[in-house]
N, C-alpha and C positions, 0 to 999 in steps of 0.2 A: 840541864836546864835549857828551855827554849826561850830564845830572844823574839819578841812579837814587835816589829816595827810598825809604829801606828800610823794609820792614815785617818785623821780626823777632819772631817769636811764641814765647811760652814759656809753658806751661801754659794755652794758649788765649786768651793775652792779647798785647798787644805790649808787648815788654820796653822797659824804660826810658822807658816814656810814660806820662803822665797818663790818656791815651785807651786804653781797655781793648779796645775791638772793632775788630779789624783792618779788617774791611769798611768801618765808619765812617770809619776813617784813611784806606783807599785812596780812598773818595769824596772827602774833603776834598782830598786831593793832587790828584785829578781837577779839582776846581774851581779850585784854586791853579795849574794849567798843565801840570802834570806830564805827560811823554809815554811815561814807562815806570814800572813798579813792580817793585822788588826784593823778593821774599818769601823769608824764610828760616825754616824750622822748626828752632828752636834746640835743641829737645827731640830731635828726630831726630839732629842733628849731634853731639849729646853723649851719644848712646845712652840718652836717659831716656825714650823712647817717641815717640809721633807725633802730629802734628795733621792727619791726612790730611784728614777731613771738613771742617776749617776752610780747609784749603788749597784744596780743590776749590772751596768756597763763594767763597773770594775771587777765584779765576781766573773762576769762571763769572759772578760779579756785578761784576767790574771792567769798566769802559769802556776800560782802557788795556792794552796788552800787558804781559804779567808775565813777569819772569826770576825761575826758581826755582832756589834752591840749599839747602843744608843737609845735609850728609853723603850726598850721592848718588854712589854709586860703582859699583852694579852695572846691567847692562843693563835689567834689569826696573824697577829705582828710577829711573832716568833716564827710561825710556820713559812711565811713568805719568803724570807731569806734562804730558807733550806730548799724550797722549791726552785729558788733561782740558780742554786748550785753553791751556795755557802756550805763550808764543811762544818762549822759549828756556830751556833748563835748564843750571844750571853743575854739571859734574863735579867732585866733591870731589878734593882732592890725593891722596888714597889712590888713586883710580881713575886720576888723571893719570899716575900712575907705568907704567902698563899701556899702552903704545903701541898695543898690538894692538887693545884694547879702544877706545881712542879712536879710531882709524881705522875701526873697524865702525861706531860711533855716527855719525860723521860720514858714512860712505857711506849709511847707513840713513836719517838724518833731515836731513842738509845741514847745512854748515858754518855756517849762519847760525843754526841752532837749538841749536847746542851750543857753549857756551863752557866754558873748563877753568880750574878754580881752581888757584892756585898760591899756598900758605899759606907764609910764610916766618919764620923766627926765627933771628937771629943769623947770618945768611947762607947758612943751610940750609932746606931744605923740611920743614916741620913741619905734617903734616895737623890740621885743625881738630878738636877733640874728642879729640886723643890728645895724650899727654906725649912722644910719639917724635919725635926730630928725626932726618932722615934724612941720610945721607952724600951728598948731591947738592945742588948749588947752584941756586938758582931760574933762573938763566940758561942752565944745562945741561938743567934739565928743559924750559924755554922751547924749547931748541933741537929737543930730541926731539919735543915736541908740534907744532913746526912741520912737521918731518918726516912726521909722521902725519895732516897735511892740517887742523891746528887753525888757525882764523883769529882767534879772539876769546880772551882771558885775562882772567880776573880775579884780581888780584895783590893780596895783602894781607900785611902785616907784623902775624903775629899778637900781637906785644908792643905793637901800638899799637891793636888793636880795642878800641873803646869807651874809649879814654883822653883823646881831644881833644886829643892831642899833635902832631897833624899827621900827614899820610900819608907814606909812603915814594916820594916823588915819582922820586927818583933811581933806586932799583930799578926802579920801574915803566916809566921812559924807557929804560932799559938793555934790558928785554925788547922794549919798543915799536921799538927800533932794528933788532931783527931781522926786522922785517916784519909783527909781529903787532898788532891792535888790542887795547890794554890798558884795562881799566876797573880804576882804583884802588880800593882799599876799606880802610878802618881809619884812626880818629885825625882824620877831617876835623873841624876845629873851627871855622873862619872863612871869610869869603869870600876871604880871601889865600890860604888853603890851595887853594880851588877855583880861583884865577887861576893859583898855581903849576902846578896840574895841566892847566889850560887851556893855559898857554904852553909846557909840555912837548909839547903835541900829543897828549896821550892821548885814547883814545876816548870815556871817561866816568870818571864817580867815583860811588860810592855814599856817601849820606849818611844818618846815621840819628840818633846822639844829638844831634848839633848841632841838628837840627830840632825834635826832640821838646822839648829844653830851650830853645828859643826864641832860640838864638844868632844865627840869622838864618832869614828865612823862605824857602820854596821858591820864592816870586816873585823874591825878592832872588837867590836863588842861579842861577835861570834867567837873569835879566838879567845877572849878573855873567859867566857863561860865554858870552853872546852878545856882550861888549863888544868 
């Protein structure tokens, strides 16, 4: 299982972190043994503007492959980070509903470079940055995405994001049982949470606030999933 340390940017700074410079945080994660970086422009995700120049700088200066997310739902928005050098882009939940769009993106860029986000709340898909809860279950959306050629999904329970209440491993495992690679996100607070994700045979886990608050180190997280 892969550990994806999150660099969530808000107003040009790393959200929920004492360290303000995203590039410096990425460099520290690289020194600590990270194999990937998960970069999210929170301002873009919530419709408050964009940190485009900073995103380009992080991608350009990172020695690690970067996975980019944050409200990316159109073909242009998704293609841009790939042209900047991002290794993989996460299609936002709103874009995930358009099976034809997902199929085109995969045909153009390859399944390895396109992950699709499924954000859930109360058993329904709830796109990040929106108060809307859609009348479709995450598992049903995952089935549609599989038919469109999707190989990797980033699954998050929106109610758990940033709460340190533990991730929805059960929901992630149900999606993985369809044959998809699933990266779980939201709520990871302890090494036990990572062990649960590892034991569920998930493809990865995104960790943000727990690292920033020092609940465990990245080195400890990497050692944990390798046990």
